[in-house]
C-alpha positions, -999 to +999 in steps of 0.1 A: -375-038-343-401-027-318-428-043-339-409-076-337-407-074-299-445-068-297-451-097-320-429-118-298-447-107-267-481-115-283-468-149-292-455-154-257-490-145-243-505-173-264-481-199-249-490-220-219-476-206-187-457-237-179-455-275-186-447-301-160-418-325-161-426-362-156-421-378-122-398-351-106-416-319-116-405-289-137-388-270-109-367-300-099-356-306-135-346-270-140-329-269-106-306-298-113-298-287-149-291-251-137-270-259-107-248-285-125-243-262-154-233-233-131-208-256-112-191-266-144-192-230-156-174-220-124-148-247-130-141-236-166-138-200-155-116-205-125-091-230-139-079-209-168-070-181-143-045-205-127-032-218-160-024-182-172-007-172-139+014-204-136+024-202-173+036-166-168+056-177-137+071-205-159+080-181-187+095-154-165+113-177-140+122-203-167+108-231-145+095-261-165+074-274-136+051-244-137+047-247-175+038-284-170+014-275-142-003-250-164-007-275-192-021-301-169-047-275-156-057-268-192-061-305-200-088-308-174-108-281-192-112-300-225-139-324-212-152-298-187-160-274-215-181-301-232-199-309-200-206-272-195-221-268-230-242-300-226-257-290-193-262-255-206-281-269-236-302-290-213-310-260-191-321-240-222-343-268-235-360-272-200-366-234-197-380-231-232-403-261-229-412-261-192-415-224-186-422-211-221-439-178-212-411-168-187-384-178-212-401-157-239-402-128-215-365-130-208-357-135-246-377-103-254-355-083-231-321-100-233-323-115-269-293-095-282-271-105-252-281-141-257-267-140-293-235-124-279-233-151-252-234-179-278-209-162-301-185-156-272-188-192-260-178-204-295-149-180-295-139-191-260-140-228-271-118-222-302-094-201-281-091-230-257-083-255-284-057-232-299-042-226-264-040-263-255-031-280-288-006-252-297+012-256-264+044-274-276+046-257-310+044-221-295+066-225-264+098-213-279+113-178-285+088-149-288+060-173-297+056-182-261+043-147-254+017-151-281+007-184-266+003-168-232-018-140-248-042-168-260-046-177-223-054-141-215-080-140-242-095-173-229-100-156-195-114-124-211-140-143-231-150-164-201-154-134-178-176-115-203-197-147-208-202-149-170-211-112-168-237-116-195-253-146-178-252-129-144-273-100-158-301-124-166-303-139-131-298-106-112-325-090-133-348-117-119-337-107-084-335-069-087-351-055-118-349-017-122-374+001-100-392+016-130-401-019-143-436-031-133-458-059-144-474-036-169-441-027-185-437-042-220-404-060-225-399-039-257-397-007-237-369-020-214-335-011-228-309-039-227-283-020-207-309-007-183-319-044-176-283-056-173-269-029-151-294-036-122-287-031-085-271-065-078-253-072-112-218-059-103-218-073-067-227-107-081-200-104-108-173-097-082-186-123-058-187-150-084-154-141-099-137-146-065-158-177-057-148-193-091-112-189-082-118-206-048-138-233-065-113-239-093-085-241-068-104-266-046-111-289-076-075-287-088-064-296-053-087-326-053-074-337-087-038-334-073-047-354-042-063-381-063-032-384-085-010-382-054-027-412-038-026-432-070+011-423-078+035-452-084+068-433-082+084-408-058+088-383-087+051-385-096+041-382-059+063-351-054+048-334-085+013-339-073+021-329-038+033-296-051+003-293-074-020-299-045-002-272-025-006-247-053-044-255-056-049-251-019-029-219-017-050-203-045-083-215-030-076-204+005-061-171-006-092-162-026-114-176+003-099-150+026-114-121+006-146-139-005-166-129+026-160-092+019-176-096-016-205-114+001-210-084+025-212-061-005-238-082-022-258-085+010-257-047+015-269-041-021-298-066-016-309-047+016-306-013-001-326-026-031-355-041-011-353-044+027-380-070+028-359-092+006-329-088+028-349-095+059-362-128+043-327-138+036-310-130+069-339-128+095-367-149+080-370-186+075-336-186+057-317-174+088-310-210+097-295-215+063-267-191+074-259-213+104-252-242+080-232-218+058-212-207+088-202-242+097-194-251+061-171-221+058-155-231+092-148-265+077-131-248+048-109-227+071-101-256+093-093-280+065-071-254+047-052-246+078-048-283+087-033-290+053-007-263+059+001-275+094+006-311+082+026-298+052+051-282+076+062-317+085+081-319+051+097-285+056+131-283+074+130-256+100+092-257+105+096-273+139+099-239+155+064-229+145+046-261+156+040-250+192+019-221+179-005-242+158-026-252+189-033-216+196-043-209+160-066-240+162-082-226+193-090-193+177-104-210+146-126-233+166-139-205+189-146-184+158-165-212+142-186-216+173-194-179+175-201-177+138-224-207+138-244-196+169-280-187+159-297-156+172-330-172+178-331-208+192-354-235+180-370-247+213-402-262+227-425-243+252-407-256+283-372-246+269-385-212+259-399-207+294-365-218+309-346-194+288-371-165+294-378-161+257-366-172+223-331-157+229-308-176+251-295-152+279-258-160+270-258-174+234-282-147+222-253-122+225-233-143+201-260-146+175-258-110+163-237-096+135-213-078+158-201-111+171-201-129+138-182-101+119-156-102+147-153-140+146-149-142+108-123-114+106-102-130+134-104-164+115-092-147+084-062-131+103-054-165+118-055-182+084-032-156+070-008-161+099-007-199+091+003-190+055+030-166+068+045-193+091+044-218+062+062-193+039+088-186+066+093-223+076+125-231+058+141-196+055+159-174+079+160-137+069+194-121+069+186-085+062+199-062+091+164-051+100+149-086+101+141-085+138+125-050+135+105-061+105+092-091+123+082-069+153+064-045+129+045-074+114+035-087+148+024-051+157+002-050+125-014-083+135-021-070+170-034-037+157-057-053+132-071-077+159-076-048+183-095-028+157-117-059+149-124-065+186-130-028+194-157-023+167-171-058+174-177-048+211-187-012+203-214-026+179-235-038+209-240-002+221-250+016+189-280+014+166-281-010+136-273+016+109-241+025+127-232-011+135-233-020+098-208+007+091-184-007+117-180-039+095-163-016+069-136-006+094-131-042+105-126-053+068-102-024+061-081-033+091-078-069+081-071-062+044-045-036+053-027-060+076-026-087+049-013-063+023+014-046+044+026-077+062+029-095+028+050-066+013+073-066+043+077-103+042+085-104+005+112-077+009+126-094+041+129-127+022+154-114-003+187-133+001+173-153+030+193-182+043+177-216+033+172-242+061+167-269+035+147-278+005+110-288+008+107-326+007+078-327-018+059-360-018+066-368+019+030-361+030+008-386+049-024-397+031-046-378+056-033-345+042-048-354+008-082-361+024-082-325+036-080-314+000-110-337-009-129-321+020-122-286+006-136-296-028-167-313-015-175-286+011-171-257-013-192-274-040-220-279-015-215-244-002-219-230-038-252-248-041-264-236-008-257-200-015-273-203-050-305-215-032-303-185-008-299-160-037-327-175-058-350-185-029-354-149-016-375-142-047-401-165-032-431-168-056-418-145-083-399-153-115-389-117-116-392-099-083-426-081-081-428-080-119-436-115-131-452-139-107-447-177-106-482-192-110-471-229-110-477-254-082-440-250-073-443-212-066-435-213-029-399-213-018-390-250-008-383-259+028-346-260+039-347-298+043-359-303+007-334-278-006-306-296+013-316-329-004-317-312-038-283-295-034-268-328-022-281-346-053-266-319-076-233-321-057-232-359-061-239-357-098-214-330-104-186-346-084-193-380-101-188-363-134-157-345-122-143-379-110-149-392-145-129-362-159-101-369-134-100-405-147-098-393-183-070-369-173-052-398-157-054-419-189-039-390-209-012-384-183+000-420-182+011-418-218+029-385-214+043-385-178+081-387-177+097-391-142+123-365-134+152-390-134+142-403-168+139-367-181+174-358-168+188-390-184+172-381-217+185-345-214+221-358-209 
């Protein structure tokens, strides 16, 4: 086996270092193929999670609409899986032909995992076909649990496939410390290469991000179908579907920054220079863009909930509070997006007395930003809580006490966040980093305990009226489109940040990039590339939506007709 690896390495050394791609260059070609493949991969991993959860709700609660929603989610996957495989094949072809020596190096280390990847992808595809085409046959009696188990397996295969692929890209960013340019690939054990410093943080971060991404895309699909609906029944169905997609996306978005903090911490611990390049070097302005994009996600998600309260009887009592929630979100976005170092000419620098603005400079540090984002998360959770409470009135004897306890938990969490945010200005950096953990724990504890109290309090609650699904203005659906576009662009931006910190290395400080494209591209060029990839991906997704609409037109039965057939 070892002899085979050495022969492979010898053959790799005889290969050209790289070949160029006509017109656009090899790096651009690989960039487009990789990014679109990863976007489709995120879609086909996130959507099955919804399908399995909604199917389980339908089985346990015996609600047909959840089963139908789950099947409609799964229908979108059929074409998306093909697109994922096609772009994956294109990416593999580009790597093998344009960067042959680098690809041979990765193959020598990760060859067995690549075979497992392909095998699991086939297994995942066959499981999907069984899951979808066996839907109506296996939805009765005990067979429905067997069908749901197929959905679980679909998610298991997809998650393992993602973990394997993540090991390849994280090895490029954080190879084990004992790996050097002189280390022969044959001497690197597979597990040692896979379990590198950033592998598990990337796994967790991507898993949560895929849930957000899948929810945003499903919400966009529902908004498209809502705007094109011809009947009230169809409009009501897709209004409800859009709410579910938005709920899942924003719920996962609330915890996504915490996974990002973990990844950033591991990058710093692995190599401080890499972390400084990412957060304090030329990429620091990239995080200003990221801050405003995430602010758009929070604002659009909250706006959709506030508009949605218009179709809920009893929600009028919460409307006066939305302006204060909006004020917190806007102020948080301003603080989060304030740069630490201002770009200015010589006269502006002289007027400021340096590169740091005398007032805004205080908002550009992590103490202020951590405080802002945690308060935005608390605000978004409060919006969800008001939406959930809108059409019910608790009747348990301790309802008032429970509400006061919930309010106290919000106040306590906000106080903890503010205290450690202000305290962070008066301690050294290593202590300040630790304060973010306390802020995160305070917010997560508030979310968990308030939710538990609310669920118990809602038992037997008095209904103030049924939600009038479908009675939403068109502008509410545009918010769902904004969520999908913004998060897709944000995924590309963060992918560039993760990959760009390697600078002129294929594998950080192990295998150098010797092509003419070795330098990390400028932010302007990167923004153009990301926008092109997003445009291509969303155009293909729009085509998938159109195909889904063709299939749905032949099978959609309005509620009134279904009831008539049932009678």
